[in-house]
C-alpha positions in Angstrom: -30.1 120.1 161.1 -33.8 119.1 161.1 -35.1 116.5 163.5 -36.3 113.3 162.0 -39.6 111.8 163.2 -37.6 109.1 165.2 -35.8 111.8 167.1 -39.1 113.5 168.0 -40.7 110.1 168.9 -37.7 109.4 171.2 -38.1 112.8 172.9 -41.9 112.3 173.3 -41.4 108.8 174.7 -38.8 110.1 177.2 -41.1 112.9 178.4 -44.0 110.5 178.7 -41.9 108.1 180.7 -40.8 110.9 183.0 -44.5 111.8 183.6 -45.3 108.2 184.6 -42.1 107.4 186.5 -41.7 110.7 188.3 -38.7 113.0 188.7 -36.5 110.5 190.5 -35.9 108.7 187.2 -35.3 111.9 185.3 -31.5 111.5 185.2 -31.6 107.9 183.8 -34.2 108.9 181.2 -32.1 111.9 180.1 -29.0 109.8 179.8 -30.8 107.1 177.8 -32.2 109.8 175.5 -28.9 111.4 175.0 -27.2 108.1 174.3 -29.8 107.4 171.6 -29.2 110.8 170.1 -25.5 110.4 170.2 -25.9 107.1 168.3 -28.1 108.9 165.7 -25.6 111.7 165.3 -22.7 109.2 164.8 -24.8 107.4 162.2 -25.5 110.6 160.3 -21.9 111.7 160.4 -20.8 108.2 159.1 -23.4 108.4 156.4 -22.1 111.9 155.3 -18.5 110.8 155.4 -19.3 107.8 153.3 -21.2 109.9 150.8 -18.4 112.4 150.6 -15.8 109.6 150.1 -17.9 108.2 147.3 -18.1 111.6 145.5 -14.5 112.6 146.1 -12.9 109.3 145.3 -10.5 109.6 142.4 -11.1 107.7 139.2 -9.3 104.5 138.5 -5.6 105.3 138.2 -3.1 102.9 136.7 -0.9 101.3 139.2 2.8 101.6 139.4 3.0 97.9 138.5 1.1 98.6 135.2 3.6 101.3 134.3 6.5 99.0 135.0 5.1 96.3 132.9 4.5 98.7 130.0 8.1 100.1 130.4 9.5 96.5 130.3 7.5 95.6 127.2 8.7 98.7 125.4 12.3 98.1 126.4 12.1 94.4 125.4 10.7 95.2 122.0 13.1 98.2 121.6 16.1 95.9 122.2 14.7 92.7 120.6 13.6 94.0 117.2 16.7 96.1 116.4 18.9 93.3 117.8 17.1 90.8 115.5 17.6 93.0 112.5 21.3 93.6 113.3 22.0 90.0 113.8 20.1 89.0 110.6 22.2 91.4 108.5 25.5 90.5 110.2 26.5 87.9 107.6 26.8 85.0 110.1 26.2 81.4 109.1 22.6 80.2 109.3 23.2 77.9 112.2 25.1 80.6 114.3 22.5 83.2 113.3 19.6 81.0 114.5 21.5 80.2 117.8 22.1 83.9 118.5 18.5 84.9 117.7 17.1 82.1 119.9 19.5 82.9 122.7 18.6 86.6 122.5 14.8 86.1 122.5 14.9 83.5 125.2 16.8 86.0 127.4 14.2 88.7 126.8 11.3 86.3 127.4 13.0 85.1 130.6 13.4 88.6 132.0 9.7 89.3 131.3 8.5 86.0 132.8 10.7 86.5 135.9 9.3 90.1 136.4 5.7 88.9 136.1 6.2 85.9 138.5 8.0 88.1 141.0 5.2 90.6 141.0 2.6 87.9 141.5 4.4 86.6 144.6 4.5 90.1 146.1 0.8 90.6 145.7 
């Protein structure tokens, strides 16, 4: 790892301060320098980890919730359309036929709405 100019400046400043203050302040000067270098190392490690996390982060994956919504939509249509066709060709009277179709689709819509509202409350 190459030293940056700030690291070199810190070292030169610490050595210059030792010359002016004398050897009795050497321990505190060294501790101060090492503390600054420790902070610099921590900053560099954090920067590298952040850069690595950005490059290694997976692309946007669909959530489990999106898969469940898709499955519910497929099942709703898979049951609703054939059910509508079957009831339509059953030979029932028009009033009973309309009642059964409305009841069936209201039930399917209710299941979908309750699923959606339940998911919003959990989030």
